[in-house]
N, CA, C and O atoms as a printed pandas DataFrame, in Angstrom:
     atom_number atom_name residue_name chain_id  residue_number  x_coord  y_coord  z_coord
0              1         N          MET        A               1   -3.939   18.738    2.425
1              2        CA          MET        A               1   -3.680   17.373    2.822
2              3         C          MET        A               1   -2.184   17.240    3.078
3              4         O          MET        A               1   -1.383   17.674    2.250
4              5         N          THR        A               2   -1.794   16.661    4.183
5              6        CA          THR        A               2   -0.381   16.476    4.488
6              7         C          THR        A               2   -0.005   15.019    4.340
7              8         O          THR        A               2   -0.858   14.132    4.375
8              9         N          ALA        A               3    1.267   14.790    4.177
9             10        CA          ALA        A               3    1.752   13.432    3.961
10            11         C          ALA        A               3    1.769   12.649    5.260
11            12         O          ALA        A               3    2.140   13.177    6.308
12            13         N          ASP        A               4    1.372   11.409    5.189
13            14        CA          ASP        A               4    1.517   10.479    6.287
14            15         C          ASP        A               4    2.975   10.038    6.273
15            16         O          ASP        A               4    3.526    9.801    5.198
16            17         N          ARG        A               5    3.609    9.923    7.419
17            18        CA          ARG        A               5    5.029    9.576    7.429
18            19         C          ARG        A               5    5.299    8.190    6.865
19            20         O          ARG        A               5    6.447    7.836    6.598
20            21         N          HIS        A               6    4.242    7.404    6.683
21            22        CA          HIS        A               6    4.393    6.071    6.113
22            23         C          HIS        A               6    4.183    6.071    4.601
23            24         O          HIS        A               6    4.308    5.029    3.958
24            25         N          GLN        A               7    3.871    7.214    4.042
25            26        CA          GLN        A               7    3.668    7.321    2.598
26            27         C          GLN        A               7    5.025    7.282    1.895
27            28         O          GLN        A               7    6.017    7.781    2.427
28            29         N          PRO        A               8    5.070    6.692    0.704
29            30        CA          PRO        A               8    6.320    6.749   -0.061
30            31         C          PRO        A               8    6.561    8.167   -0.567
31            32         O          PRO        A               8    5.622    8.937   -0.768
32            33         N          LEU        A               9    7.817    8.493   -0.767
33            34        CA          LEU        A               9    8.203    9.801   -1.286
34            35         C          LEU        A               9    9.035    9.613   -2.549
35            36         O          LEU        A               9    9.703    8.590   -2.698
36            37         N          PRO        A              10    9.005   10.579   -3.455
37            38        CA          PRO        A              10    9.769   10.440   -4.694
38            39         C          PRO        A              10   11.273   10.602   -4.476
39            40         O          PRO        A              10   11.727   11.566   -3.860
40            41         N          ALA        A              11   12.027    9.644   -4.991
41            42        CA          ALA        A              11   13.485    9.740   -5.047
42            43         C          ALA        A              11   13.821   10.020   -6.508
43            44         O          ALA        A              11   13.447    9.251   -7.393
44            45         N          ILE        A              12   14.517   11.104   -6.756
45            46        CA          ILE        A              12   14.801   11.567   -8.114
46            47         C          ILE        A              12   16.286   11.360   -8.411
47            48         O          ILE        A              12   17.143   11.856   -7.681
48            49         N          ASP        A              13   16.582   10.638   -9.469
49            50        CA          ASP        A              13   17.966   10.405   -9.880
50            51         C          ASP        A              13   18.472   11.665  -10.586
51            52         O          ASP        A              13   18.153   11.903  -11.751
52            53         N          ALA        A              14   19.252   12.457   -9.882
53            54        CA          ALA        A              14   19.716   13.751  -10.393
54            55         C          ALA        A              14   20.581   13.612  -11.638
55            56         O          ALA        A              14   20.580   14.499  -12.492
56            57         N          ASP        A              15   21.308   12.527  -11.750
57            58        CA          ASP        A              15   22.179   12.336  -12.913
58            59         C          ASP        A              15   21.391   12.061  -14.186
59            60         O          ASP        A              15   21.876   12.323  -15.287
60            61         N          ARG        A              16   20.186   11.537  -14.041
61            62        CA          ARG        A              16   19.387   11.167  -15.211
62            63         C          ARG        A              16   18.228   12.112  -15.498
63            64         O          ARG        A              16   17.650   12.066  -16.584
64            65         N          CYS        A              17   17.881   12.964  -14.545
65            66        CA          CYS        A              17   16.761   13.891  -14.734
66            67         C          CYS        A              17   17.096   14.885  -15.844
67            68         O          CYS        A              17   18.157   15.509  -15.828
68            69         N          THR        A              18   16.182   15.027  -16.809
69            70        CA          THR        A              18   16.396   15.943  -17.933
70            71         C          THR        A              18   15.786   17.320  -17.692
71            72         O          THR        A              18   16.039   18.250  -18.458
72            73         N          GLY        A              19   14.990   17.457  -16.642
73            74        CA          GLY        A              19   14.341   18.735  -16.371
74            75         C          GLY        A              19   13.166   19.018  -17.280
75            76         O          GLY        A              19   12.841   20.180  -17.527
76            77         N          CYS        A              20   12.522   17.976  -17.785
77            78        CA          CYS        A              20   11.408   18.164  -18.729
78            79         C          CYS        A              20   10.189   18.810  -18.064
79            80         O          CYS        A              20    9.395   19.464  -18.740
80            81         N          GLY        A              21   10.033   18.635  -16.750
81            82        CA          GLY        A              21    8.949   19.276  -16.016
82            83         C          GLY        A              21    7.638   18.520  -15.966
83            84         O          GLY        A              21    6.674   19.011  -15.380
84            85         N          ARG        A              22    7.572   17.346  -16.561
85            86        CA          ARG        A              22    6.310   16.593  -16.546
86            87         C          ARG        A              22    5.893   16.214  -15.129
87            88         O          ARG        A              22    4.708   16.256  -14.799
88            89         N          CYS        A              23    6.846   15.850  -14.304
89            90        CA          CYS        A              23    6.526   15.481  -12.924
90            91         C          CYS        A              23    6.010   16.690  -12.146
91            92         O          CYS        A              23    5.084   16.571  -11.343
92            93         N          VAL        A              24    6.609   17.842  -12.387
93            94        CA          VAL        A              24    6.186   19.071  -11.713
94            95         C          VAL        A              24    4.740   19.396  -12.082
95            96         O          VAL        A              24    3.938   19.753  -11.219
96            97         N          ALA        A              25    4.414   19.271  -13.359
97            98        CA          ALA        A              25    3.056   19.560  -13.830
98            99         C          ALA        A              25    2.040   18.560  -13.295
99           100         O          ALA        A              25    0.875   18.907  -13.102
100          101         N          ALA        A              26    2.467   17.322  -13.052
101          102        CA          ALA        A              26    1.548   16.270  -12.611
102          103         C          ALA        A              26    1.354   16.223  -11.100
103          104         O          ALA        A              26    0.495   15.484  -10.619
104          105         N          CYS        A              27    2.117   16.982  -10.354
105          106        CA          CYS        A              27    2.099   16.915   -8.887
106          107         C          CYS        A              27    0.945   17.743   -8.311
107          108         O          CYS        A              27    1.003   18.972   -8.326
108          109         N          PRO        A              28   -0.119   17.073   -7.796
109          110        CA          PRO        A              28   -1.268   17.826   -7.271
110          111         C          PRO        A              28   -0.935   18.770   -6.108
111          112         O          PRO        A              28   -1.430   19.896   -6.100
112          113         N          PRO        A              29   -0.115   18.360   -5.123
113          114        CA          PRO        A              29    0.171   19.295   -4.034
114          115         C          PRO        A              29    1.296   20.289   -4.344
115          116         O          PRO        A              29    1.642   21.118   -3.503
116          117         N          ARG        A              30    1.863   20.205   -5.547
117          118        CA          ARG        A              30    2.905   21.136   -6.005
118          119         C          ARG        A              30    4.132   21.152   -5.089
119          120         O          ARG        A              30    4.599   22.219   -4.691
120          121         N          VAL        A              31    4.650   19.971   -4.757
121          122        CA          VAL        A              31    5.833   19.884   -3.903
122          123         C          VAL        A              31    7.114   19.641   -4.697
123          124         O          VAL        A              31    8.207   19.645   -4.132
124          125         N          LEU        A              32    6.979   19.428   -6.012
125          126        CA          LEU        A              32    8.140   19.284   -6.887
126          127         C          LEU        A              32    8.348   20.583   -7.652
127          128         O          LEU        A              32    7.390   21.190   -8.131
128          129         N          TRP        A              33    9.588   21.003   -7.764
129          130        CA          TRP        A              33    9.940   22.211   -8.500
130          131         C          TRP        A              33   11.082   21.896   -9.448
131          132         O          TRP        A              33   11.810   20.923   -9.251
132          133         N          LEU        A              34   11.240   22.718  -10.479
133          134        CA          LEU        A              34   12.413   22.638  -11.344
134          135         C          LEU        A              34   13.419   23.673  -10.868
135          136         O          LEU        A              34   13.077   24.833  -10.641
136          137         N          GLU        A              35   14.663   23.238  -10.720
137          138        CA          GLU        A              35   15.735   24.118  -10.262
138          139         C          GLU        A              35   17.001   23.829  -11.038
139          140         O          GLU        A              35   17.240   22.692  -11.445
140          141         N          ALA        A              36   17.800   24.837  -11.243
141          142        CA          ALA        A              36   19.152   24.654  -11.761
142          143         C          ALA        A              36   20.074   24.662  -10.541
143          144         O          ALA        A              36   20.183   25.682   -9.859
144          145         N          PRO        A              37   20.732   23.546  -10.260
145          146        CA          PRO        A              37   21.491   23.418   -9.020
146          147         C          PRO        A              37   22.817   24.168   -8.975
147          148         O          PRO        A              37   23.453   24.217   -7.922
148          149         N          GLY        A              38   23.245   24.747  -10.078
149          150        CA          GLY        A              38   24.537   25.431  -10.115
150          151         C          GLY        A              38   24.511   26.774   -9.414
151          152         O          GLY        A              38   23.466   27.217   -8.937
152          153         N          PRO        A              39   25.669   27.421   -9.356
153          154        CA          PRO        A              39   25.753   28.743   -8.732
154          155         C          PRO        A              39   24.840   29.745   -9.442
155          156         O          PRO        A              39   24.790   29.790  -10.671
156          157         N          ASN        A              40   24.141   30.524   -8.678
157          158        CA          ASN        A              40   23.229   31.549   -9.206
158          159         C          ASN        A              40   22.148   30.983  -10.112
159          160         O          ASN        A              40   21.645   31.686  -10.989
160          161         N          GLY        A              41   21.785   29.718   -9.912
161          162        CA          GLY        A              41   20.715   29.117  -10.700
162          163         C          GLY        A              41   21.106   28.756  -12.114
163          164         O          GLY        A              41   20.234   28.585  -12.966
164          165         N          TRP        A              42   22.405   28.633  -12.390
165          166        CA          TRP        A              42   22.874   28.255  -13.721
166          167         C          TRP        A              42   22.982   26.750  -13.821
167          168         O          TRP        A              42   23.152   26.060  -12.816
168          169         N          GLY        A              43   22.883   26.249  -15.026
169          170        CA          GLY        A              43   23.043   24.817  -15.258
170          171         C          GLY        A              43   21.749   24.186  -15.715
171          172         O          GLY        A              43   20.727   24.853  -15.874
172          173         N          ARG        A              44   21.815   22.896  -15.921
173          174        CA          ARG        A              44   20.663   22.125  -16.387
174          175         C          ARG        A              44   19.632   22.026  -15.269
175          176         O          ARG        A              44   19.962   21.679  -14.136
176          177         N          LYS        A              45   18.389   22.332  -15.597
177          178        CA          LYS        A              45   17.321   22.236  -14.601
178          179         C          LYS        A              45   17.044   20.781  -14.261
179          180         O          LYS        A              45   17.171   19.892  -15.103
180          181         N          GLN        A              46   16.662   20.558  -13.007
181          182        CA          GLN        A              46   16.318   19.233  -12.507
182          183         C          GLN        A              46   15.106   19.350  -11.601
183          184         O          GLN        A              46   14.844   20.395  -11.006
184          185         N          SER        A              47   14.380   18.260  -11.515
185          186        CA          SER        A              47   13.249   18.207  -10.604
186          187         C          SER        A              47   13.772   18.016   -9.184
187          188         O          SER        A              47   14.681   17.220   -8.945
188          189         N          VAL        A              48   13.183   18.760   -8.244
189          190        CA          VAL        A              48   13.615   18.714   -6.850
190          191         C          VAL        A              48   12.382   18.621   -5.954
191          192         O          VAL        A              48   11.405   19.340   -6.164
192          193         N          LEU        A              49   12.427   17.740   -4.961
193          194        CA          LEU        A              49   11.365   17.647   -3.960
194          195         C          LEU        A              49   11.619   18.730   -2.923
195          196         O          LEU        A              49   12.597   18.665   -2.178
196          197         N          HIS        A              50   10.734   19.733   -2.875
197          198        CA          HIS        A              50   10.933   20.854   -1.961
198          199         C          HIS        A              50   10.188   20.722   -0.647
199          200         O          HIS        A              50   10.591   21.320    0.350
200          201         N          ASP        A              51    9.124   19.963   -0.623
201          202        CA          ASP        A              51    8.318   19.890    0.595
202          203         C          ASP        A              51    7.844   18.461    0.818
203          204         O          ASP        A              51    6.722   18.107    0.456
204          205         N          ALA        A              52    8.702   17.644    1.413
205          206        CA          ALA        A              52    8.362   16.242    1.644
206          207         C          ALA        A              52    7.120   16.103    2.516
207          208         O          ALA        A              52    6.353   15.155    2.347
208          209         N          SER        A              53    6.911   17.025    3.438
209          210        CA          SER        A              53    5.748   16.926    4.323
210          211         C          SER        A              53    4.439   17.149    3.572
211          212         O          SER        A              53    3.383   16.712    4.029
212          213         N          GLY        A              54    4.497   17.820    2.431
213          214        CA          GLY        A              54    3.296   18.063    1.641
214          215         C          GLY        A              54    2.992   16.983    0.621
215          216         O          GLY        A              54    1.922   16.979    0.014
216          217         N          CYS        A              55    3.937   16.060    0.430
217          218        CA          CYS        A              55    3.757   14.991   -0.556
218          219         C          CYS        A              55    2.707   14.003   -0.065
219          220         O          CYS        A              55    2.749   13.557    1.081
220          221         N          THR        A              56    1.769   13.665   -0.938
221          222        CA          THR        A              56    0.699   12.727   -0.573
222          223         C          THR        A              56    1.032   11.286   -0.936
223          224         O          THR        A              56    0.289   10.374   -0.575
224          225         N          GLY        A              57    2.137   11.067   -1.645
225          226        CA          GLY        A              57    2.517    9.715   -2.040
226          227         C          GLY        A              57    1.682    9.160   -3.170
227          228         O          GLY        A              57    1.579    7.942   -3.321
228          229         N          CYS        A              58    1.078   10.033   -3.973
229          230        CA          CYS        A              58    0.155    9.590   -5.028
230          231         C          CYS        A              58    0.853    8.899   -6.200
231          232         O          CYS        A              58    0.203    8.174   -6.953
232          233         N          SER        A              59    2.142    9.102   -6.367
233          234        CA          SER        A              59    2.964    8.477   -7.417
234          235         C          SER        A              59    2.704    9.009   -8.824
235          236         O          SER        A              59    3.169    8.416   -9.797
236          237         N          ARG        A              60    1.977   10.104   -8.951
237          238        CA          ARG        A              60    1.738   10.653  -10.297
238          239         C          ARG        A              60    3.039   11.091  -10.956
239          240         O          ARG        A              60    3.209   10.934  -12.165
240          241         N          CYS        A              61    3.948   11.634  -10.173
241          242        CA          CYS        A              61    5.237   12.067  -10.722
242          243         C          CYS        A              61    5.994   10.882  -11.319
243          244         O          CYS        A              61    6.559   10.976  -12.408
244          245         N          GLU        A              62    5.995    9.795  -10.607
245          246        CA          GLU        A              62    6.677    8.584  -11.078
246          247         C          GLU        A              62    6.025    8.056  -12.354
247          248         O          GLU        A              62    6.717    7.634  -13.281
248          249         N          ALA        A              63    4.712    8.080  -12.399
249          250        CA          ALA        A              63    3.973    7.538  -13.543
250          251         C          ALA        A              63    4.196    8.339  -14.826
251          252         O          ALA        A              63    4.228    7.759  -15.911
252          253         N          VAL        A              64    4.351    9.659  -14.719
253          254        CA          VAL        A              64    4.474   10.479  -15.928
254          255         C          VAL        A              64    5.911   10.683  -16.395
255          256         O          VAL        A              64    6.129   11.204  -17.489
256          257         N          CYS        A              65    6.880   10.292  -15.604
257          258        CA          CYS        A              65    8.281   10.494  -15.990
258          259         C          CYS        A              65    8.637    9.575  -17.157
259          260         O          CYS        A              65    8.630    8.354  -17.002
260          261         N          PRO        A              66    8.951   10.150  -18.330
261          262        CA          PRO        A              66    9.247    9.324  -19.503
262          263         C          PRO        A              66   10.631    8.679  -19.460
263          264         O          PRO        A              66   10.962    7.860  -20.316
264          265         N          PHE        A              67   11.435    9.046  -18.470
265          266        CA          PHE        A              67   12.806    8.544  -18.392
266          267         C          PHE        A              67   13.039    7.619  -17.193
267          268         O          PHE        A              67   14.176    7.229  -16.924
268          269         N          ASP        A              68   11.975    7.269  -16.477
269          270        CA          ASP        A              68   12.065    6.402  -15.289
270          271         C          ASP        A              68   13.110    6.901  -14.288
271          272         O          ASP        A              68   13.909    6.126  -13.764
272          273         N          VAL        A              69   13.084    8.191  -14.041
273          274        CA          VAL        A              69   14.038    8.835  -13.150
274          275         C          VAL        A              69   13.526    8.879  -11.711
275          276         O          VAL        A              69   14.313    9.022  -10.775
276          277         N          ILE        A              70   12.212    8.757  -11.536
277          278        CA          ILE        A              70   11.603    8.882  -10.213
278          279         C          ILE        A              70   11.141    7.521   -9.726
279          280         O          ILE        A              70   10.491    6.764  -10.447
280          281         N          GLU        A              71   11.497    7.233   -8.480
281          282        CA          GLU        A              71   11.067    5.991   -7.841
282          283         C          GLU        A              71   10.477    6.351   -6.482
283          284         O          GLU        A              71   11.116    7.044   -5.690
284          285         N          MET        A              72    9.275    5.888   -6.213
285          286        CA          MET        A              72    8.657    6.142   -4.915
286          287         C          MET        A              72    9.278    5.189   -3.900
287          288         O          MET        A              72    9.326    3.978   -4.115
288          289         N          ARG        A              73    9.755    5.758   -2.782
289          290        CA          ARG        A              73   10.464    4.958   -1.777
290          291         C          ARG        A              73    9.923    5.204   -0.376
291          292         O          ARG        A              73    9.446    6.289   -0.042
292          293         N          HIS        A              74   10.017    4.167    0.415
293          294        CA          HIS        A              74    9.673    4.247    1.837
294          295         C          HIS        A              74   10.929    4.337    2.696
295          296         O          HIS        A              74   10.838    4.547    3.906
296          297         N          ASP        A              75   12.096    4.179    2.084
297          298        CA          ASP        A              75   13.322    3.995    2.855
298          299         C          ASP        A              75   14.038    5.264    3.291
299          300         O          ASP        A              75   15.172    5.196    3.766
300          301         N          GLY        A              76   13.415    6.393    3.144
301          302        CA          GLY        A              76   14.040    7.636    3.573
302          303         C          GLY        A              76   15.017    8.222    2.567
303          304         O          GLY        A              76   15.698    9.202    2.869
304          305         N          ALA        A              77   15.096    7.640    1.380
305          306        CA          ALA        A              77   16.018    8.132    0.350
306          307         C          ALA        A              77   15.311    9.074   -0.612
307          308         O          ALA        A              77   15.679    9.155   -1.784
308          309         N          ALA        A              78   14.314    9.777   -0.135
309          310        CA          ALA        A              78   13.564   10.692   -1.000
310          311         C          ALA        A              78   14.409   11.903   -1.347
311          312         O          ALA        A              78   15.426   12.183   -0.713
312          313         N          GLY        A              79   13.966   12.601   -2.358
313          314        CA          GLY        A              79   14.686   13.782   -2.818
314          315         C          GLY        A              79   15.624   13.408   -3.935
315          316         O          GLY        A              79   15.280   12.594   -4.792
316          317         N          MET        A              80   16.798   13.987   -3.938
317          318        CA          MET        A              80   17.775   13.705   -4.992
318          319         C          MET        A              80   18.654   12.538   -4.578
319          320         O          MET        A              80   19.145   12.480   -3.451
320          321         N          VAL        A              81   18.844   11.612   -5.503
321          322        CA          VAL        A              81   19.731   10.467   -5.247
322          323         C          VAL        A              81   20.822   10.423   -6.288
323          324         O          VAL        A              81   21.674    9.535   -6.253
């Protein structure tokens, strides 16, 4: 299933993401990954939207985030904010 361009996409607040991985585990199409953004993969892991076209807009990632770091948006601000 591919994303409709009118579907909301997850915007992830990189400063607040703890890298707990709950959103990654809850994502049915597996378009969210955990990554360490530093050089050579070092640093605190964060959730990253890797395939916006595969996102179905189901909002499961937003619902399971215990830190309210993910917001589903229509405004093109998906990914890391």
